[in-house]
C-alpha positions in Angstrom: 0.0 0.0 0.0 2.8 2.4 0.9 4.7 1.4 -2.2 1.6 2.2 -4.4 1.0 5.6 -2.7 4.7 6.5 -3.2 4.5 5.6 -6.9 1.4 7.7 -7.4 3.0 10.7 -5.6 6.1 10.4 -7.7 3.9 10.2 -10.8 2.0 13.4 -9.8 5.3 15.2 -9.1 6.7 14.2 -12.5 3.5 15.3 -14.2 3.5 18.6 -12.4 7.0 19.4 -13.5 6.6 18.2 -17.0 3.5 20.4 -17.5 5.1 23.5 -16.0 8.5 23.0 -17.8 6.6 23.3 -21.1 5.5 26.8 -20.0 9.1 28.0 -19.6 11.6 27.8 -22.5 15.2 28.7 -23.1 15.2 31.5 -25.7 18.0 33.9 -26.6 16.8 37.5 -26.2 19.1 39.8 -28.0 19.3 43.4 -29.1 18.0 44.1 -32.6 21.2 45.6 -34.0 23.9 44.9 -31.5 25.2 47.7 -29.4 23.7 50.3 -31.8 20.3 49.3 -30.4 21.2 50.4 -26.9 20.4 54.1 -26.4 20.2 56.4 -23.3 16.5 56.1 -22.7 15.4 53.1 -24.9 16.5 49.8 -26.2 15.5 48.0 -29.4 15.0 44.3 -28.9 14.8 41.6 -31.6 11.2 40.2 -32.0 10.3 36.8 -30.6 10.7 34.9 -33.8 9.8 31.2 -33.5 8.8 31.4 -29.8 5.2 30.5 -30.5 6.3 27.6 -32.7 8.6 26.3 -29.9 5.6 26.1 -27.6 3.4 24.6 -30.3 5.8 21.8 -30.9 6.1 20.9 -27.2 2.3 21.1 -26.7 1.2 19.7 -30.1 -1.4 17.4 -28.4 -3.1 20.4 -26.7 -2.7 23.2 -29.1 -5.9 25.1 -29.7 -4.6 28.7 -30.1 -3.8 29.9 -33.7 -0.9 32.4 -34.0 -3.3 35.1 -35.2 -5.2 35.1 -31.9 -2.1 35.2 -29.7 0.0 38.1 -28.7 3.4 38.8 -27.2 4.1 41.0 -24.2 7.5 42.0 -22.9 8.1 41.9 -19.2 10.9 43.9 -17.6 12.8 43.3 -14.4 14.7 46.5 -13.4 17.9 46.5 -11.4 16.1 47.4 -8.2 13.7 44.4 -8.8 10.8 46.6 -9.9 8.7 44.7 -12.5 7.3 46.4 -15.6 5.8 45.6 -19.0 5.9 47.4 -22.3 2.8 49.5 -22.9 2.3 47.8 -26.3 1.5 44.1 -27.1 2.8 42.6 -30.3 1.4 40.1 -32.8 3.2 36.8 -33.1 6.0 37.3 -35.7 6.6 34.7 -38.4 9.1 32.0 -37.9 10.9 33.0 -41.1 12.9 36.0 -42.4 10.4 36.4 -45.3 6.7 37.1 -44.7 4.0 38.6 -46.9 2.5 40.3 -43.9 3.9 43.4 -42.3 5.5 42.7 -38.9 7.3 44.6 -36.2 11.0 45.0 -37.0 11.9 45.4 -33.3 10.4 45.8 -29.8 11.0 49.2 -28.3 11.7 49.2 -24.6 11.4 52.9 -23.6 11.3 55.7 -23.1 8.2 54.8 -21.0 7.4 51.5 -19.4 4.3 50.5 -17.3 4.3 49.0 -13.8 3.2 45.4 -14.1 0.2 46.0 -11.9 -0.9 48.8 -14.1 -0.6 51.5 -11.3 2.1 53.7 -12.9 4.1 54.7 -15.8 7.9 55.2 -15.4 10.7 56.4 -17.6 13.8 54.5 -18.7 16.8 56.5 -17.6 20.4 56.5 -18.8 22.7 54.0 -17.1 19.8 51.7 -15.9 20.0 47.9 -16.0 17.2 45.6 -17.0 16.4 42.0 -17.7 13.5 41.1 -20.0 11.5 38.1 -21.0 8.9 37.4 -23.6 5.5 36.0 -22.8 3.0 34.6 -25.4 -0.6 35.2 -24.4 -3.8 33.6 -25.8 -6.8 35.7 -26.8 -7.9 35.8 -23.1 -4.5 37.1 -22.0 -3.5 33.8 -20.4 0.2 33.0 -20.7 1.0 30.1 -23.0 4.7 30.2 -22.8 7.4 32.5 -21.5 11.1 32.7 -21.8 13.6 32.8 -19.0 15.0 36.2 -18.0 17.6 37.6 -20.4 21.1 38.7 -19.5 21.3 42.2 -18.0 20.9 45.0 -20.5 22.1 48.5 -19.6 21.1 51.7 -21.3 23.8 54.1 -22.4 24.9 56.7 -19.9 24.4 59.5 -22.4 22.1 62.4 -22.9 18.6 61.4 -24.3 18.6 60.7 -28.0 16.3 62.4 -30.5 14.3 59.1 -30.6 13.2 59.6 -27.0 12.2 63.2 -27.2 8.6 63.8 -25.9 5.8 64.6 -28.3 5.4 68.1 -26.9 9.0 68.9 -27.5 8.6 67.9 -31.2 5.5 70.1 -31.3 7.4 73.1 -29.9 10.1 72.6 -32.5 7.5 72.3 -35.2 6.0 75.6 -34.1 9.4 77.3 -34.1 10.0 76.0 -37.6 6.6 77.5 -38.8 7.6 80.9 -37.4 11.0 80.8 -39.1 9.4 79.7 -42.4 6.9 82.6 -42.2 9.7 85.1 -41.5 11.7 83.7 -44.5 8.7 83.9 -46.8 8.0 87.6 -45.8 11.7 88.5 -46.2 11.9 86.9 -49.6 8.6 88.6 -50.7 10.0 92.0 -49.6 13.2 91.4 -51.5 11.4 90.3 -54.6 9.1 93.4 -54.5 12.1 95.6 -54.0 13.8 94.0 -57.0 10.8 94.6 -59.2 10.5 98.2 -58.1 14.2 98.9 -58.9 13.8 97.2 -62.3 10.8 99.4 -63.2 12.6 102.6 -62.2 15.7 101.7 -64.3 13.5 101.2 -67.3 
């Protein structure tokens, strides 16, 4: 009797670990274009190519989620153990370099990231370290598969790049450009009028 109970318990433990091990996979998360993708307030990550297919192969007997109904979210573990997510979810990318459908060329981490519990928005700062992982969600936002945490990624300790300028900054710059353009047009009009006047007088 004790022997039978022990076998059942061992079987349940093995089943538990086999089921949960299929939810966590080894996946190499890398920068989209090497060190050039690491800026002061944002980082460009390579999309999760073939991650969904890795899960589908391991769960072929239970697969019921087509790629079109799944999505990918990027979770972030900051150096101080704060947990965040990207504000955007991504569609499942094709497991090939060539696709007739438009896909995301990279995942952008920054300049803003959201607290995982949805209570706040924080900014990515120069010189901060992060680890990230990809999570594939079904249509009900239930996790299907997730990667292990990546190696530490550190933003550059530089001034913010033009890619991380806030929208209102760009708007202010656009307004300044409009003013400059109007002044140039007025000046050119005056010069053109002066030239015509001088030409008529000489005649």
